[in-house]
C-alpha positions as protocol buffer text, in pm:
chain_id: "A"
residue {
  index: 1
  type: MET
  ca { x: 0 y: 0 z: 0 }
}
residue {
  index: 2
  type: GLY
  ca { x: 106 y: 360 z: -56 }
}
residue {
  index: 3
  type: GLN
  ca { x: 158 y: 648 z: 186 }
}
residue {
  index: 4
  type: SER
  ca { x: 36 y: 1003 z: 251 }
}
residue {
  index: 5
  type: PRO
  ca { x: 349 y: 1218 z: 286 }
}
residue {
  index: 6
  type: PRO
  ca { x: 317 y: 1557 z: 462 }
}
residue {
  index: 7
  type: SER
  ca { x: 221 y: 1849 z: 238 }
}
residue {
  index: 8
  type: THR
  ca { x: 570 y: 1999 z: 279 }
}
residue {
  index: 9
  type: ASP
  ca { x: 709 y: 1706 z: 79 }
}
residue {
  index: 10
  type: TYR
  ca { x: 495 y: 1784 z: -230 }
}
residue {
  index: 11
  type: SER
  ca { x: 607 y: 1995 z: -524 }
}
residue {
  index: 12
  type: LEU
  ca { x: 419 y: 2101 z: -838 }
}
residue {
  index: 13
  type: SER
  ca { x: 742 y: 2105 z: -1036 }
}
residue {
  index: 14
  type: VAL
  ca { x: 773 y: 1812 z: -1279 }
}
residue {
  index: 15
  type: ASP
  ca { x: 1153 y: 1832 z: -1255 }
}
residue {
  index: 16
  type: VAL
  ca { x: 1174 y: 1772 z: -881 }
}
residue {
  index: 17
  type: GLY
  ca { x: 1137 y: 1440 z: -703 }
}
residue {
  index: 18
  type: LEU
  ca { x: 930 y: 1136 z: -798 }
}
residue {
  index: 19
  type: PRO
  ca { x: 585 y: 1155 z: -967 }
}
residue {
  index: 20
  type: PHE
  ca { x: 316 y: 1086 z: -706 }
}
residue {
  index: 21
  type: LEU
  ca { x: -5 y: 903 z: -803 }
}
residue {
  index: 22
  type: ARG
  ca { x: -359 y: 885 z: -666 }
}
residue {
  index: 23
  type: ALA
  ca { x: -661 y: 698 z: -805 }
}
residue {
  index: 24
  type: PRO
  ca { x: -1021 y: 592 z: -720 }
}
residue {
  index: 25
  type: VAL
  ca { x: -1114 y: 237 z: -615 }
}
residue {
  index: 26
  type: GLY
  ca { x: -1070 y: -27 z: -884 }
}
residue {
  index: 27
  type: GLU
  ca { x: -870 y: 173 z: -1141 }
}
residue {
  index: 28
  type: LEU
  ca { x: -575 y: -14 z: -1293 }
}
residue {
  index: 29
  type: ASN
  ca { x: -256 y: 68 z: -1476 }
}
residue {
  index: 30
  type: ILE
  ca { x: 94 y: -66 z: -1539 }
}
residue {
  index: 31
  type: ALA
  ca { x: 376 y: 164 z: -1431 }
}
residue {
  index: 32
  type: ASP
  ca { x: 590 y: 296 z: -1717 }
}
residue {
  index: 33
  type: GLN
  ca { x: 849 y: 449 z: -1480 }
}
residue {
  index: 34
  type: LYS
  ca { x: 922 y: 480 z: -1107 }
}
residue {
  index: 35
  type: TYR
  ca { x: 638 y: 642 z: -909 }
}
residue {
  index: 36
  type: GLY
  ca { x: 547 y: 724 z: -553 }
}
residue {
  index: 37
  type: ILE
  ca { x: 194 y: 615 z: -464 }
}
residue {
  index: 38
  type: GLY
  ca { x: -65 y: 756 z: -226 }
}
residue {
  index: 39
  type: ARG
  ca { x: -259 y: 562 z: 35 }
}
residue {
  index: 40
  type: GLY
  ca { x: -538 y: 515 z: -219 }
}
residue {
  index: 41
  type: LEU
  ca { x: -320 y: 285 z: -431 }
}
residue {
  index: 42
  type: CYS
  ca { x: -136 y: -41 z: -392 }
}
residue {
  index: 43
  type: THR
  ca { x: 122 y: -204 z: -617 }
}
residue {
  index: 44
  type: ILE
  ca { x: 125 y: -564 z: -732 }
}
residue {
  index: 45
  type: ARG
  ca { x: 440 y: -738 z: -852 }
}
residue {
  index: 46
  type: CYS
  ca { x: 378 y: -1075 z: -1013 }
}
residue {
  index: 47
  type: LEU
  ca { x: 570 y: -1394 z: -949 }
}
residue {
  index: 48
  type: HIS
  ca { x: 725 y: -1562 z: -1253 }
}
residue {
  index: 49
  type: TYR
  ca { x: 428 y: -1793 z: -1314 }
}
residue {
  index: 50
  type: LEU
  ca { x: 179 y: -1500 z: -1346 }
}
residue {
  index: 51
  type: HIS
  ca { x: 227 y: -1295 z: -1663 }
}
residue {
  index: 52
  type: LYS
  ca { x: 181 y: -924 z: -1582 }
}
residue {
  index: 53
  type: GLY
  ca { x: -17 y: -859 z: -1902 }
}
residue {
  index: 54
  type: PHE
  ca { x: -259 y: -1140 z: -1821 }
}
residue {
  index: 55
  type: ALA
  ca { x: -269 y: -1024 z: -1457 }
}
residue {
  index: 56
  type: TRP
  ca { x: -387 y: -681 z: -1572 }
}
residue {
  index: 57
  type: TRP
  ca { x: -676 y: -826 z: -1771 }
}
residue {
  index: 58
  type: ALA
  ca { x: -765 y: -1072 z: -1496 }
}
residue {
  index: 59
  type: LEU
  ca { x: -776 y: -788 z: -1243 }
}
residue {
  index: 60
  type: TYR
  ca { x: -972 y: -571 z: -1485 }
}
residue {
  index: 61
  type: TRP
  ca { x: -1238 y: -842 z: -1492 }
}
residue {
  index: 62
  type: ALA
  ca { x: -1216 y: -919 z: -1118 }
}
residue {
  index: 63
  type: ARG
  ca { x: -1223 y: -559 z: -993 }
}
residue {
  index: 64
  type: THR
  ca { x: -1604 y: -562 z: -970 }
}
residue {
  index: 65
  type: GLN
  ca { x: -1546 y: -775 z: -660 }
}
residue {
  index: 66
  type: LEU
  ca { x: -1385 y: -471 z: -497 }
}
residue {
  index: 67
  type: ALA
  ca { x: -1712 y: -280 z: -515 }
}
residue {
  index: 68
  type: TYR
  ca { x: -1858 y: -522 z: -260 }
}
residue {
  index: 69
  type: GLU
  ca { x: -1562 y: -473 z: -28 }
}
residue {
  index: 70
  type: ALA
  ca { x: -1529 y: -93 z: -53 }
}
residue {
  index: 71
  type: THR
  ca { x: -1607 y: 90 z: 271 }
}
residue {
  index: 72
  type: GLY
  ca { x: -1605 y: 447 z: 394 }
}
residue {
  index: 73
  type: SER
  ca { x: -1850 y: 735 z: 426 }
}
residue {
  index: 74
  type: THR
  ca { x: -1630 y: 1019 z: 292 }
}
residue {
  index: 75
  type: TYR
  ca { x: -1462 y: 810 z: 23 }
}
residue {
  index: 76
  type: GLU
  ca { x: -1454 y: 441 z: -56 }
}
residue {
  index: 77
  type: ALA
  ca { x: -1150 y: 227 z: 18 }
}
residue {
  index: 78
  type: VAL
  ca { x: -1036 y: -134 z: 20 }
}
residue {
  index: 79
  type: ALA
  ca { x: -756 y: -299 z: 216 }
}
residue {
  index: 80
  type: SER
  ca { x: -455 y: -477 z: 68 }
}
residue {
  index: 81
  type: GLU
  ca { x: -608 y: -803 z: 191 }
}
residue {
  index: 82
  type: ASP
  ca { x: -915 y: -737 z: -23 }
}
residue {
  index: 83
  type: VAL
  ca { x: -694 y: -703 z: -330 }
}
residue {
  index: 84
  type: ALA
  ca { x: -486 y: -1008 z: -240 }
}
residue {
  index: 85
  type: ASN
  ca { x: -799 y: -1218 z: -193 }
}
residue {
  index: 86
  type: LEU
  ca { x: -952 y: -1138 z: -532 }
}
residue {
  index: 87
  type: LEU
  ca { x: -1047 y: -1454 z: -719 }
}
residue {
  index: 88
  type: ILE
  ca { x: -897 y: -1491 z: -1067 }
}
residue {
  index: 89
  type: LEU
  ca { x: -881 y: -1777 z: -1316 }
}
residue {
  index: 90
  type: PHE
  ca { x: -531 y: -1913 z: -1363 }
}
residue {
  index: 91
  type: PRO
  ca { x: -439 y: -2088 z: -1692 }
}
residue {
  index: 92
  type: ARG
  ca { x: -91 y: -2209 z: -1793 }
}
residue {
  index: 93
  type: LEU
  ca { x: 170 y: -1940 z: -1854 }
}
residue {
  index: 94
  type: ASP
  ca { x: 169 y: -1987 z: -2234 }
}
residue {
  index: 95
  type: ASN
  ca { x: -211 y: -1947 z: -2235 }
}
residue {
  index: 96
  type: GLN
  ca { x: -181 y: -1636 z: -2018 }
}
residue {
  index: 97
  type: ILE
  ca { x: 56 y: -1477 z: -2268 }
}
residue {
  index: 98
  type: ALA
  ca { x: -165 y: -1568 z: -2564 }
}
residue {
  index: 99
  type: ILE
  ca { x: -478 y: -1429 z: -2394 }
}
residue {
  index: 100
  type: ALA
  ca { x: -302 y: -1106 z: -2293 }
}
residue {
  index: 101
  type: ASN
  ca { x: -166 y: -1049 z: -2647 }
}
residue {
  index: 102
  type: TYR
  ca { x: -506 y: -1123 z: -2801 }
}
residue {
  index: 103
  type: LEU
  ca { x: -688 y: -881 z: -2570 }
}
residue {
  index: 104
  type: ASP
  ca { x: -425 y: -609 z: -2619 }
}
residue {
  index: 105
  type: HIS
  ca { x: -470 y: -634 z: -2997 }
}
residue {
  index: 106
  type: GLU
  ca { x: -850 y: -662 z: -3010 }
}
residue {
  index: 107
  type: THR
  ca { x: -927 y: -396 z: -2748 }
}
residue {
  index: 108
  type: ALA
  ca { x: -685 y: -155 z: -2920 }
}
residue {
  index: 109
  type: LYS
  ca { x: -898 y: -182 z: -3235 }
}
residue {
  index: 110
  type: ILE
  ca { x: -1215 y: -118 z: -3034 }
}
residue {
  index: 111
  type: ASP
  ca { x: -1054 y: 176 z: -2853 }
}
residue {
  index: 112
  type: THR
  ca { x: -963 y: 326 z: -3192 }
}
residue {
  index: 113
  type: LEU
  ca { x: -1327 y: 298 z: -3302 }
}
residue {
  index: 114
  type: ILE
  ca { x: -1444 y: 453 z: -2974 }
}
residue {
  index: 115
  type: SER
  ca { x: -1205 y: 746 z: -3021 }
}
residue {
  index: 116
  type: ALA
  ca { x: -1333 y: 799 z: -3375 }
}
residue {
  index: 117
  type: LYS
  ca { x: -1694 y: 787 z: -3252 }
}
residue {
  index: 118
  type: GLU
  ca { x: -1616 y: 1033 z: -2972 }
}
residue {
  index: 119
  type: ARG
  ca { x: -1455 y: 1269 z: -3221 }
}
residue {
  index: 120
  type: LEU
  ca { x: -1762 y: 1237 z: -3445 }
}
residue {
  index: 121
  type: LEU
  ca { x: -1990 y: 1308 z: -3146 }
}
residue {
  index: 122
  type: ASP
  ca { x: -1784 y: 1619 z: -3063 }
}
residue {
  index: 123
  type: LEU
  ca { x: -1817 y: 1740 z: -3422 }
}
residue {
  index: 124
  type: LEU
  ca { x: -2191 y: 1672 z: -3427 }
}
residue {
  index: 125
  type: THR
  ca { x: -2234 y: 1851 z: -3094 }
}
residue {
  index: 126
  type: GLU
  ca { x: -2049 y: 2153 z: -3232 }
}
residue {
  index: 127
  type: LYS
  ca { x: -2255 y: 2141 z: -3551 }
}
residue {
  index: 128
  type: ARG
  ca { x: -2574 y: 2125 z: -3343 }
}
residue {
  index: 129
  type: ARG
  ca { x: -2465 y: 2426 z: -3138 }
}
residue {
  index: 130
  type: ALA
  ca { x: -2375 y: 2621 z: -3454 }
}
residue {
  index: 131
  type: LEU
  ca { x: -2714 y: 2535 z: -3606 }
}
residue {
  index: 132
  type: ILE
  ca { x: -2899 y: 2660 z: -3297 }
}
residue {
  index: 133
  type: THR
  ca { x: -2682 y: 2972 z: -3270 }
}
residue {
  index: 134
  type: HIS
  ca { x: -2742 y: 3068 z: -3631 }
}
residue {
  index: 135
  type: ALA
  ca { x: -3117 y: 3013 z: -3607 }
}
residue {
  index: 136
  type: VAL
  ca { x: -3168 y: 3215 z: -3286 }
}
residue {
  index: 137
  type: THR
  ca { x: -2939 y: 3504 z: -3387 }
}
residue {
  index: 138
  type: ARG
  ca { x: -2978 y: 3517 z: -3768 }
}
residue {
  index: 139
  type: GLY
  ca { x: -3317 y: 3361 z: -3834 }
}
residue {
  index: 140
  type: LEU
  ca { x: -3413 y: 3117 z: -4108 }
}
residue {
  index: 141
  type: ASN
  ca { x: -3397 y: 3353 z: -4406 }
}
residue {
  index: 142
  type: HIS
  ca { x: -3029 y: 3367 z: -4494 }
}
residue {
  index: 143
  type: ASN
  ca { x: -3089 y: 3645 z: -4747 }
}
residue {
  index: 144
  type: SER
  ca { x: -3270 y: 3888 z: -4517 }
}
residue {
  index: 145
  type: PRO
  ca { x: -3099 y: 4227 z: -4467 }
}
residue {
  index: 146
  type: LYS
  ca { x: -2879 y: 4236 z: -4155 }
}
residue {
  index: 147
  type: THR
  ca { x: -2792 y: 4523 z: -3924 }
}
residue {
  index: 148
  type: ASP
  ca { x: -2533 y: 4564 z: -3652 }
}
residue {
  index: 149
  type: SER
  ca { x: -2701 y: 4488 z: -3320 }
}
residue {
  index: 150
  type: GLY
  ca { x: -2458 y: 4704 z: -3124 }
}
residue {
  index: 151
  type: VAL
  ca { x: -2400 y: 4408 z: -2891 }
}
residue {
  index: 152
  type: ILE
  ca { x: -2076 y: 4214 z: -2944 }
}
residue {
  index: 153
  type: LEU
  ca { x: -2241 y: 3893 z: -2828 }
}
residue {
  index: 154
  type: PHE
  ca { x: -2505 y: 3909 z: -3103 }
}
residue {
  index: 155
  type: GLY
  ca { x: -2314 y: 4071 z: -3388 }
}
residue {
  index: 156
  type: LYS
  ca { x: -2531 y: 4132 z: -3694 }
}
residue {
  index: 157
  type: ILE
  ca { x: -2899 y: 4042 z: -3668 }
}
residue {
  index: 158
  type: PRO
  ca { x: -3194 y: 4057 z: -3911 }
}
residue {
  index: 159
  type: GLY
  ca { x: -3289 y: 4419 z: -3970 }
}
residue {
  index: 160
  type: HIS
  ca { x: -3646 y: 4380 z: -3844 }
}
residue {
  index: 161
  type: TRP
  ca { x: -3544 y: 4210 z: -3515 }
}
residue {
  index: 162
  type: LYS
  ca { x: -3525 y: 4401 z: -3185 }
}
residue {
  index: 163
  type: ILE
  ca { x: -3321 y: 4357 z: -2869 }
}
residue {
  index: 164
  type: SER
  ca { x: -3512 y: 4370 z: -2540 }
}
residue {
  index: 165
  type: ARG
  ca { x: -3455 y: 4265 z: -2182 }
}
residue {
  index: 166
  type: LEU
  ca { x: -3617 y: 3939 z: -2077 }
}
residue {
  index: 167
  type: ARG
  ca { x: -3798 y: 4111 z: -1791 }
}
residue {
  index: 168
  type: TRP
  ca { x: -4038 y: 4280 z: -2033 }
}
residue {
  index: 169
  type: PHE
  ca { x: -4180 y: 3939 z: -2130 }
}
residue {
  index: 170
  type: VAL
  ca { x: -4202 y: 3784 z: -1781 }
}
residue {
  index: 171
  type: LYS
  ca { x: -4536 y: 3786 z: -1602 }
}
residue {
  index: 172
  type: THR
  ca { x: -4404 y: 3628 z: -1280 }
}
residue {
  index: 173
  type: LEU
  ca { x: -4069 y: 3504 z: -1146 }
}
residue {
  index: 174
  type: GLU
  ca { x: -4060 y: 3284 z: -837 }
}
residue {
  index: 175
  type: GLN
  ca { x: -3859 y: 3014 z: -669 }
}
residue {
  index: 176
  type: GLY
  ca { x: -3991 y: 2705 z: -502 }
}
residue {
  index: 177
  type: TRP
  ca { x: -3977 y: 2518 z: -175 }
}
residue {
  index: 178
  type: SER
  ca { x: -3758 y: 2230 z: -66 }
}
residue {
  index: 179
  type: PRO
  ca { x: -3907 y: 2042 z: 228 }
}
residue {
  index: 180
  type: GLN
  ca { x: -3760 y: 1717 z: 355 }
}
residue {
  index: 181
  type: ALA
  ca { x: -3820 y: 1455 z: 86 }
}
residue {
  index: 182
  type: GLU
  ca { x: -3742 y: 1091 z: 13 }
}
residue {
  index: 183
  type: GLU
  ca { x: -3546 y: 925 z: -268 }
}
residue {
  index: 184
  type: ARG
  ca { x: -3807 y: 677 z: -390 }
}
residue {
  index: 185
  type: VAL
  ca { x: -4043 y: 617 z: -680 }
}
residue {
  index: 186
  type: ILE
  ca { x: -4341 y: 853 z: -670 }
}
residue {
  index: 187
  type: ALA
  ca { x: -4684 y: 713 z: -744 }
}
residue {
  index: 188
  type: GLU
  ca { x: -4904 y: 908 z: -988 }
}
residue {
  index: 189
  type: GLU
  ca { x: -5130 y: 1045 z: -713 }
}
residue {
  index: 190
  type: GLN
  ca { x: -4842 y: 1134 z: -476 }
}
residue {
  index: 191
  type: TRP
  ca { x: -4668 y: 1469 z: -454 }
}
residue {
  index: 192
  type: GLY
  ca { x: -4300 y: 1520 z: -528 }
}
residue {
  index: 193
  type: VAL
  ca { x: -4047 y: 1802 z: -546 }
}
residue {
  index: 194
  type: LEU
  ca { x: -3820 y: 1855 z: -847 }
}
residue {
  index: 195
  type: LYS
  ca { x: -3451 y: 1773 z: -821 }
}
residue {
  index: 196
  type: LEU
  ca { x: -3197 y: 1999 z: -991 }
}
residue {
  index: 197
  type: ASN
  ca { x: -3121 y: 1744 z: -1263 }
}
residue {
  index: 198
  type: ALA
  ca { x: -3483 y: 1763 z: -1379 }
}
residue {
  index: 199
  type: VAL
  ca { x: -3359 y: 2066 z: -1575 }
}
residue {
  index: 200
  type: LYS
  ca { x: -3065 y: 1995 z: -1801 }
}
residue {
  index: 201
  type: GLU
  ca { x: -2948 y: 2135 z: -2135 }
}
residue {
  index: 202
  type: GLY
  ca { x: -3290 y: 2249 z: -2246 }
}
residue {
  index: 203
  type: GLN
  ca { x: -3468 y: 1927 z: -2150 }
}
residue {
  index: 204
  type: PHE
  ca { x: -3723 y: 1871 z: -1874 }
}
residue {
  index: 205
  type: ASP
  ca { x: -3734 y: 1530 z: -1703 }
}
residue {
  index: 206
  type: ASP
  ca { x: -4028 y: 1496 z: -1466 }
}
residue {
  index: 207
  type: SER
  ca { x: -3896 y: 1161 z: -1339 }
}
residue {
  index: 208
  type: LYS
  ca { x: -3618 y: 1347 z: -1152 }
}
residue {
  index: 209
  type: ALA
  ca { x: -3805 y: 1420 z: -831 }
}
residue {
  index: 210
  type: LYS
  ca { x: -3816 y: 1325 z: -464 }
}
residue {
  index: 211
  type: ALA
  ca { x: -4127 y: 1202 z: -286 }
}
residue {
  index: 212
  type: LEU
  ca { x: -4302 y: 1427 z: -33 }
}
residue {
  index: 213
  type: SER
  ca { x: -4473 y: 1306 z: 280 }
}
residue {
  index: 214
  type: GLU
  ca { x: -4853 y: 1287 z: 264 }
}
residue {
  index: 215
  type: PHE
  ca { x: -4862 y: 1476 z: 596 }
}
residue {
  index: 216
  type: LEU
  ca { x: -4705 y: 1792 z: 452 }
}
residue {
  index: 217
  type: ASP
  ca { x: -4914 y: 2098 z: 372 }
}
residue {
  index: 218
  type: ILE
  ca { x: -4828 y: 2114 z: 0 }
}
residue {
  index: 219
  type: PRO
  ca { x: -4826 y: 2466 z: -154 }
}
residue {
  index: 220
  type: ILE
  ca { x: -5017 y: 2369 z: -469 }
}
residue {
  index: 221
  type: ASP
  ca { x: -4949 y: 2708 z: -628 }
}
residue {
  index: 222
  type: LEU
  ca { x: -4593 y: 2578 z: -682 }
}
residue {
  index: 223
  type: GLU
  ca { x: -4714 y: 2285 z: -894 }
}
residue {
  index: 224
  type: ILE
  ca { x: -4529 y: 2259 z: -1227 }
}
residue {
  index: 225
  type: ARG
  ca { x: -4749 y: 2317 z: -1531 }
}
residue {
  index: 226
  type: PRO
  ca { x: -4701 y: 2311 z: -1907 }
}
residue {
  index: 227
  type: GLY
  ca { x: -4577 y: 2652 z: -2019 }
}
residue {
  index: 228
  type: ASP
  ca { x: -4345 y: 2702 z: -1721 }
}
residue {
  index: 229
  type: PHE
  ca { x: -3992 y: 2818 z: -1801 }
}
residue {
  index: 230
  type: LEU
  ca { x: -3740 y: 2686 z: -1548 }
}
residue {
  index: 231
  type: VAL
  ca { x: -3391 y: 2811 z: -1459 }
}
residue {
  index: 232
  type: THR
  ca { x: -3159 y: 2640 z: -1209 }
}
residue {
  index: 233
  type: ARG
  ca { x: -3008 y: 2888 z: -966 }
}
residue {
  index: 234
  type: GLY
  ca { x: -2782 y: 2694 z: -729 }
}
residue {
  index: 235
  type: ASN
  ca { x: -2568 y: 2393 z: -640 }
}
residue {
  index: 236
  type: THR
  ca { x: -2272 y: 2262 z: -844 }
}
residue {
  index: 237
  type: PRO
  ca { x: -2127 y: 2480 z: -1124 }
}
residue {
  index: 238
  type: GLU
  ca { x: -2234 y: 2241 z: -1401 }
}
residue {
  index: 239
  type: LEU
  ca { x: -2597 y: 2257 z: -1286 }
}
residue {
  index: 240
  type: VAL
  ca { x: -2624 y: 2636 z: -1245 }
}
residue {
  index: 241
  type: GLY
  ca { x: -2798 y: 2826 z: -1522 }
}
residue {
  index: 242
  type: TYR
  ca { x: -2958 y: 2532 z: -1702 }
}
residue {
  index: 243
  type: VAL
  ca { x: -3295 y: 2618 z: -1853 }
}
residue {
  index: 244
  type: CYS
  ca { x: -3589 y: 2436 z: -2004 }
}
residue {
  index: 245
  type: TYR
  ca { x: -3940 y: 2497 z: -2128 }
}
residue {
  index: 246
  type: VAL
  ca { x: -4200 y: 2261 z: -1985 }
}
residue {
  index: 247
  type: SER
  ca { x: -4413 y: 2129 z: -2270 }
}
residue {
  index: 248
  type: LYS
  ca { x: -4572 y: 1852 z: -2065 }
}
residue {
  index: 249
  type: THR
  ca { x: -4538 y: 1711 z: -1716 }
}
residue {
  index: 250
  type: ARG
  ca { x: -4689 y: 1462 z: -1477 }
}
residue {
  index: 251
  type: PRO
  ca { x: -4920 y: 1610 z: -1209 }
}
residue {
  index: 252
  type: ASN
  ca { x: -4833 y: 1675 z: -844 }
}
residue {
  index: 253
  type: LEU
  ca { x: -4477 y: 1803 z: -886 }
}
residue {
  index: 254
  type: ILE
  ca { x: -4371 y: 2123 z: -714 }
}
residue {
  index: 255
  type: LEU
  ca { x: -4087 y: 2365 z: -776 }
}
residue {
  index: 256
  type: SER
  ca { x: -3778 y: 2337 z: -554 }
}
residue {
  index: 257
  type: ASP
  ca { x: -3609 y: 2640 z: -400 }
}
residue {
  index: 258
  type: LEU
  ca { x: -3302 y: 2591 z: -623 }
}
residue {
  index: 259
  type: ILE
  ca { x: -3505 y: 2647 z: -940 }
}
residue {
  index: 260
  type: TYR
  ca { x: -3664 y: 2969 z: -1065 }
}
residue {
  index: 261
  type: ARG
  ca { x: -3992 y: 2955 z: -1254 }
}
residue {
  index: 262
  type: LEU
  ca { x: -4077 y: 3219 z: -1512 }
}
residue {
  index: 263
  type: ARG
  ca { x: -4424 y: 3259 z: -1651 }
}
residue {
  index: 264
  type: LEU
  ca { x: -4380 y: 3418 z: -1991 }
}
residue {
  index: 265
  type: ASP
  ca { x: -4605 y: 3639 z: -2199 }
}
residue {
  index: 266
  type: GLU
  ca { x: -4608 y: 3389 z: -2484 }
}
residue {
  index: 267
  type: SER
  ca { x: -4805 y: 3624 z: -2706 }
}
residue {
  index: 268
  type: LYS
  ca { x: -4470 y: 3803 z: -2740 }
}
residue {
  index: 269
  type: LEU
  ca { x: -4200 y: 3547 z: -2650 }
}
residue {
  index: 270
  type: ASN
  ca { x: -4216 y: 3176 z: -2729 }
}
residue {
  index: 271
  type: GLY
  ca { x: -4082 y: 2956 z: -2448 }
}
residue {
  index: 272
  type: LYS
  ca { x: -3924 y: 2698 z: -2678 }
}
residue {
  index: 273
  type: PHE
  ca { x: -3741 y: 2974 z: -2867 }
}
residue {
  index: 274
  type: LEU
  ca { x: -3613 y: 3118 z: -2538 }
}
residue {
  index: 275
  type: SER
  ca { x: -3492 y: 2774 z: -2430 }
}
residue {
  index: 276
  type: PHE
  ca { x: -3285 y: 2733 z: -2748 }
}
residue {
  index: 277
  type: PHE
  ca { x: -3161 y: 3091 z: -2720 }
}
residue {
  index: 278
  type: CYS
  ca { x: -3039 y: 3041 z: -2361 }
}
residue {
  index: 279
  type: LYS
  ca { x: -2854 y: 2722 z: -2454 }
}
residue {
  index: 280
  type: VAL
  ca { x: -2611 y: 2901 z: -2686 }
}
residue {
  index: 281
  type: ILE
  ca { x: -2593 y: 3258 z: -2557 }
}
């Protein structure tokens, strides 16, 4: 097992000392140089009758066993005995080598395909964003006369478009209520409160909710309804500022205090358009 040296022994310079590694439970790698390791890691050195390449793949398969052994409330951990007692299959050395070489070769091909797919997904995501940006800032008529908006963020916009503050199209703006709730499936007739991840990247997911006790005095004026425009206002950085327009929803869901609800004057501002606009601006 590794150690936790005092903070005075650490340096951010790559030219000083020995590289020091940390990792979550179950992650594997083969050292390509000398390293120092933290308490969250252990090293394994194989005896001559266990090929290290095969050992890596055997441990990769067997590491799910560690999930049952991991303990800890702040972070999960396993003991060296847990690692030593992992069950692995043990063929002859020549079979180990053949299996390790086969898996190295075949998984490398799959990893190459995954990388290509991930690159394609990145390109499609960027194309999607560009498509939305162009539509909400330039419109659908590519040949319409454009004028300088006077706002760097918008650039040139269709000549007949106007720039206004959102407040002029908002009838009401409110935040919800977050009573003590339970993480369990909510029956159709039961009340629930929205979780933050119910609002994500322009999409509304009414299954992301916690159950409320039947003994609570539910403020039914906070019930989510079609036409609501939701904005997350708190919690982790990646969940702040997400928006969505509620086209449909199950009944008996209320707004939480970490989400704003806007009721729009949709005779002037379409909620779906605003949702797309907020995603790219």
